[in-house]
C-alpha positions as CSV (number, residue, x, y, z in Angstrom):
1,X,-70.6,12.6,68.5
2,X,-69.5,9.2,68.7
3,X,-68.3,9.2,65.1
4,X,-65.7,12.1,66.0
5,X,-64.7,10.2,69.3
6,X,-63.8,6.9,67.8
7,X,-62.2,8.9,65.6
8,X,-59.7,11.1,68.0
9,X,-59.6,7.7,69.6
10,X,-57.7,6.0,66.8
11,X,-56.0,8.7,65.8
12,X,-54.0,8.4,69.2
13,X,-54.3,4.7,69.0
14,X,-52.0,5.1,66.2
15,X,-49.7,7.4,67.0
16,X,-48.8,5.9,70.0
17,X,-48.7,2.6,67.9
18,X,-46.0,4.5,65.7
19,X,-44.2,6.2,68.3
20,X,-43.7,2.9,70.3
21,X,-42.4,1.2,66.8
22,X,-40.0,3.7,66.3
23,X,-38.5,3.4,70.1
24,X,-38.2,-0.1,69.8
25,X,-36.7,-0.2,66.0
26,X,-34.3,2.6,67.6
27,X,-33.2,0.1,70.4
28,X,-32.9,-3.1,68.4
29,X,-31.5,-1.2,65.1
30,X,-32.9,-3.4,62.9
31,X,-31.2,-1.3,60.1
32,X,-28.2,0.2,58.8
33,X,-26.9,3.7,59.0
34,X,-28.6,6.8,57.1
35,X,-25.9,9.1,54.9
36,X,-26.4,12.6,55.6
37,X,-23.8,14.1,53.1
38,X,-25.4,16.9,50.7
39,X,-24.7,15.8,47.7
40,X,-23.7,18.1,44.5
41,X,-24.2,17.9,40.5
42,X,-21.7,16.6,38.0
43,X,-22.1,16.8,34.6
44,X,-19.9,13.7,34.2
45,X,-20.0,12.0,37.8
46,X,-23.8,10.6,39.1
47,X,-22.0,13.3,42.4
48,X,-20.0,15.3,43.8
49,X,-20.3,15.9,47.5
50,X,-20.1,19.7,48.6
51,X,-16.7,20.3,50.3
52,X,-16.8,21.6,54.0
53,X,-19.7,20.0,54.9
54,X,-21.2,17.8,57.5
55,X,-23.8,16.1,58.2
56,X,-25.1,13.8,61.0
57,X,-26.4,9.9,60.6
58,X,-29.3,8.3,62.0
59,X,-26.6,6.6,64.6
60,X,-25.1,10.1,65.5
61,X,-22.3,9.4,63.4
62,X,-20.6,13.0,62.5
63,X,-19.8,12.7,58.7
64,X,-17.2,15.5,57.4
65,X,-17.0,16.0,53.9
66,X,-13.1,18.1,53.7
67,X,-11.7,21.3,51.1
68,X,-11.9,19.0,48.3
69,X,-15.3,17.2,48.7
70,X,-13.9,13.6,50.5
71,X,-14.4,12.2,53.6
72,X,-11.4,12.4,55.8
73,X,-8.7,15.6,57.2
74,X,-8.5,18.5,55.2
75,X,-6.2,18.1,51.8
76,X,-3.3,20.4,51.2
77,X,-2.5,19.9,47.3
78,X,1.3,21.1,47.5
79,X,3.2,17.8,48.5
80,X,7.0,17.8,49.7
81,X,9.4,16.0,48.3
82,X,9.7,13.0,51.0
83,X,5.8,12.6,51.1
84,X,4.1,9.9,50.0
85,X,0.1,10.0,49.0
86,X,-1.9,6.9,48.5
87,X,-5.3,7.7,47.0
88,X,-8.0,4.8,47.7
89,X,-10.6,4.7,45.1
90,X,-14.2,2.7,45.2
91,X,-17.4,2.9,46.8
92,X,-19.0,2.7,50.0
93,X,-16.5,0.2,51.2
94,X,-14.2,2.5,50.5
95,X,-16.1,5.8,52.1
96,X,-16.9,3.7,55.3
97,X,-20.4,3.4,55.0
98,X,-21.4,3.1,58.9
99,X,-18.5,4.0,60.0
100,X,-16.8,6.6,61.4
101,X,-13.8,8.2,59.8
102,X,-11.2,6.5,61.5
103,X,-12.5,3.6,61.5
104,X,-12.5,3.0,57.6
105,X,-9.7,0.9,56.7
106,X,-7.8,4.3,54.8
107,X,-8.2,6.2,58.2
108,X,-7.0,2.8,60.0
109,X,-4.0,2.7,56.9
110,X,-2.9,6.3,57.5
111,X,-2.2,5.6,61.2
112,X,-0.5,2.2,60.7
113,X,2.0,3.8,59.0
114,X,3.1,7.4,60.0
115,X,3.1,5.1,63.3
116,X,5.8,2.8,61.9
117,X,7.7,5.7,61.4
118,X,8.8,4.3,58.2
119,X,6.0,6.6,56.4
120,X,5.7,10.5,55.9
121,X,2.7,10.9,54.0
122,X,-1.4,10.7,54.1
123,X,-3.9,8.0,53.0
124,X,-6.5,10.1,50.8
125,X,-10.1,8.1,51.0
126,X,-11.9,9.4,47.6
127,X,-15.3,6.8,47.9
128,X,-18.4,7.7,46.8
129,X,-21.6,5.6,47.7
130,X,-22.4,3.9,44.5
131,X,-19.5,4.3,42.2
132,X,-18.3,1.8,40.2
133,X,-15.4,1.2,38.6
134,X,-15.6,3.4,35.3
135,X,-17.1,6.1,38.3
136,X,-14.2,6.4,39.7
137,X,-11.5,6.0,36.8
138,X,-13.5,9.1,35.9
139,X,-13.4,10.5,39.2
140,X,-9.5,9.7,38.8
141,X,-8.8,11.2,35.5
142,X,-11.0,14.4,36.1
143,X,-9.9,15.4,40.3
144,X,-7.8,12.5,41.6
145,X,-4.6,13.2,39.8
146,X,-4.3,16.6,41.2
147,X,-3.5,14.9,44.5
148,X,-0.4,13.8,43.1
149,X,-0.5,10.2,44.4
150,X,2.8,7.4,44.8
151,X,0.1,4.9,44.3
152,X,-3.5,4.5,43.5
153,X,-5.7,1.4,45.1
154,X,-9.5,0.8,43.7
155,X,-11.6,-1.1,46.4
156,X,-14.0,-3.6,44.4
157,X,-16.8,-5.9,45.5
158,X,-19.3,-7.5,43.7
159,X,-21.4,-4.8,42.9
160,X,-18.5,-3.2,40.6
161,X,-19.8,-5.7,38.1
162,X,-21.7,-3.2,36.0
163,X,-20.9,0.0,33.7
164,X,-24.3,1.6,34.9
165,X,-23.6,4.7,36.9
166,X,-26.3,5.5,39.2
167,X,-28.5,7.9,37.2
168,X,-29.2,10.6,39.9
169,X,-31.5,14.2,40.0
170,X,-29.4,16.3,42.6
171,X,-32.0,18.2,44.4
172,X,-31.2,20.4,47.7
173,X,-28.3,17.9,48.2
174,X,-30.2,15.2,48.2
175,X,-30.5,12.4,45.2
176,X,-33.3,11.0,43.7
177,X,-33.9,8.6,40.9
178,X,-34.9,10.2,38.2
179,X,-38.7,9.2,38.4
180,X,-39.1,9.2,42.1
181,X,-42.0,10.8,42.8
182,X,-40.0,11.8,46.2
183,X,-38.7,15.2,43.7
184,X,-42.3,16.4,44.8
185,X,-42.3,16.3,48.2
186,X,-40.2,19.1,50.4
187,X,-36.9,18.0,51.4
188,X,-37.7,18.7,55.4
189,X,-39.9,16.1,55.0
190,X,-37.7,13.7,53.3
191,X,-35.0,14.5,55.7
192,X,-37.7,14.0,58.8
193,X,-38.2,10.1,57.1
194,X,-34.5,10.1,56.8
195,X,-33.8,10.6,60.6
196,X,-37.0,7.6,61.7
197,X,-35.9,4.1,62.5
198,X,-38.9,2.7,61.9
199,X,-38.9,4.3,58.3
200,X,-35.1,3.0,58.0
201,X,-36.4,-0.4,58.6
202,X,-39.5,-0.4,56.5
203,X,-37.1,0.6,54.0
204,X,-34.5,-2.8,55.1
205,X,-37.1,-5.2,54.9
206,X,-38.1,-4.2,51.7
207,X,-34.4,-4.6,50.0
208,X,-34.0,-7.7,51.8
209,X,-37.1,-8.8,50.1
210,X,-35.5,-7.8,46.5
211,X,-32.0,-8.8,47.1
212,X,-33.2,-11.8,48.0
213,X,-35.6,-12.6,45.0
214,X,-32.4,-11.4,42.7
215,X,-30.2,-14.2,44.3
216,X,-32.8,-16.8,43.6
217,X,-32.7,-15.9,40.3
218,X,-29.2,-15.2,39.6
219,X,-27.0,-17.6,37.7
220,X,-23.5,-18.4,37.2
221,X,-23.4,-17.2,33.9
222,X,-24.3,-13.6,34.7
223,X,-22.2,-13.2,37.4
224,X,-19.1,-13.2,35.3
225,X,-17.1,-10.1,34.6
226,X,-19.1,-8.2,31.7
227,X,-16.9,-6.8,28.7
228,X,-17.8,-3.1,29.3
229,X,-16.2,-3.7,32.9
230,X,-13.0,-4.6,31.4
231,X,-13.0,-2.0,29.4
232,X,-13.5,0.3,32.5
233,X,-11.1,-1.2,33.9
234,X,-8.4,-1.0,31.0
235,X,-9.6,3.2,31.0
236,X,-8.4,3.3,34.3
237,X,-5.2,1.9,33.8
238,X,-4.4,3.9,30.9
239,X,-5.0,7.1,33.8
240,X,-2.8,5.5,35.9
241,X,0.1,5.0,33.2
242,X,-1.1,8.6,31.7
243,X,-0.3,10.1,35.4
244,X,3.0,8.1,35.8
245,X,1.1,6.2,39.0
246,X,0.9,2.4,39.8
247,X,-2.9,1.3,40.0
248,X,-3.7,-1.7,43.2
249,X,-6.7,-3.6,43.1
250,X,-7.8,-4.8,46.9
251,X,-10.8,-7.3,46.7
252,X,-13.3,-7.1,49.6
253,X,-15.7,-10.6,49.9
254,X,-19.3,-10.3,51.4
255,X,-20.7,-12.2,54.4
256,X,-21.6,-15.3,51.8
257,X,-18.3,-15.2,50.8
258,X,-16.5,-15.2,54.1
259,X,-19.1,-18.0,55.2
260,X,-18.8,-20.0,52.4
261,X,-14.9,-19.2,52.6
262,X,-15.1,-18.6,48.3
263,X,-16.6,-16.3,46.1
264,X,-20.1,-16.9,45.3
265,X,-19.8,-15.3,42.0
266,X,-17.3,-15.3,39.3
267,X,-16.9,-11.8,38.6
268,X,-14.0,-11.2,41.3
269,X,-12.5,-14.5,40.2
270,X,-12.2,-13.1,36.5
271,X,-11.8,-9.5,37.6
272,X,-8.0,-11.0,39.6
273,X,-7.4,-13.1,36.0
274,X,-7.9,-9.5,34.1
275,X,-5.7,-7.8,36.4
276,X,-3.0,-10.0,35.8
277,X,-2.9,-9.4,32.5
278,X,-3.1,-6.1,32.6
279,X,-0.2,-6.4,35.0
280,X,-2.2,-5.4,38.2
281,X,-1.7,-6.2,41.1
282,X,-4.8,-7.9,42.6
283,X,-4.6,-7.9,46.5
284,X,-7.4,-10.8,47.5
285,X,-8.4,-10.3,51.2
286,X,-11.0,-13.0,51.4
287,X,-8.9,-15.2,53.4
288,X,-8.3,-12.5,56.0
289,X,-11.7,-12.1,57.3
290,X,-13.0,-14.8,60.1
291,X,-16.4,-16.2,59.8
292,X,-16.7,-15.9,64.0
293,X,-16.1,-11.9,64.2
294,X,-18.4,-9.1,63.4
295,X,-16.9,-8.5,60.2
296,X,-19.8,-6.7,58.5
297,X,-22.0,-3.8,59.8
298,X,-25.5,-4.1,62.0
299,X,-27.8,-5.9,59.5
300,X,-25.5,-5.3,57.0
301,X,-24.0,-8.3,54.5
302,X,-22.1,-6.3,52.2
303,X,-20.5,-3.5,53.9
304,X,-17.4,-4.4,56.2
305,X,-17.5,-2.8,60.3
306,X,-14.8,-1.5,61.6
307,X,-13.6,-5.2,62.1
308,X,-13.5,-5.8,58.8
309,X,-12.0,-2.8,57.7
310,X,-8.8,-3.7,60.2
311,X,-8.7,-6.4,58.4
312,X,-8.3,-4.8,54.9
313,X,-5.9,-2.4,56.4
314,X,-4.0,-5.2,58.2
315,X,-3.1,-6.7,54.4
316,X,-2.3,-3.2,52.5
317,X,-0.3,-2.1,55.3
318,X,2.9,-4.4,54.8
319,X,2.4,-4.4,51.0
320,X,2.5,-0.5,51.1
321,X,5.6,-0.4,53.5
322,X,7.4,-2.9,51.1
323,X,7.1,-1.0,48.0
324,X,8.0,2.4,49.6
325,X,11.4,0.9,50.4
326,X,12.0,-0.6,47.1
327,X,10.7,2.2,45.5
């Protein structure tokens, strides 16, 4: 009888402890936001996003996916002769991880351009979480060219120094690693956990430990631009030429780069040199970021905050306007 009583007390104490930790995690917001996007399988790309769908993140942000499976307003494929289109490719930075759409640099840039009265058109956000340059090139070749853009801009950061695409298994709208044991767990349980701040905080701690190990083991030689990425960029340039569309690159620093005032890895410097070789305009935003601003999302050293996205948009604004005045 005493054993049963002790077990009940232990259970109650455990529940109270977990509830307190969950409450503390929500109040302190120790982790980043979640991605509630409904994913679809694709034969070439790591995934696509389900058109006309939406989800609510753990911080209450509504992520709406439009009629063409992208973030932002619905897109009408028909384009008036006077209307301009900018297609922005990239990964979670372009996508706008942890932000409302209007706070992404694509959303801010479109508002700035339209408000100037010198631009009629739209900025299309084709960012996909986890995409690299190869994935973006394939997306443009297969899907993006149908938008008939006047400019293609790809946002690049240190995570793009790879040609290894994410190898996902998509089930019930959720992405899993091929060897993940989570695939055997009912989706509703994973959805519950993704709404738990305590669970997300534990995941953040684990990720930070692994990230610090990688940084500690990294050397300059391993952070140079790898040859396969050069091929991916060359392919993206080729696709842009095939559809007679100019291609620009915008480089986005991480927090360490901003603090030090220079890129901590050779990749982005190598990318600048190779872009010049391919005659691709390279737009560097590093010097626009300020150390004393909250440039990055909460507890995140890689994804720009609303402030950071505004910096990127401001950098692109005059360049885009000047391009359309000349052309």
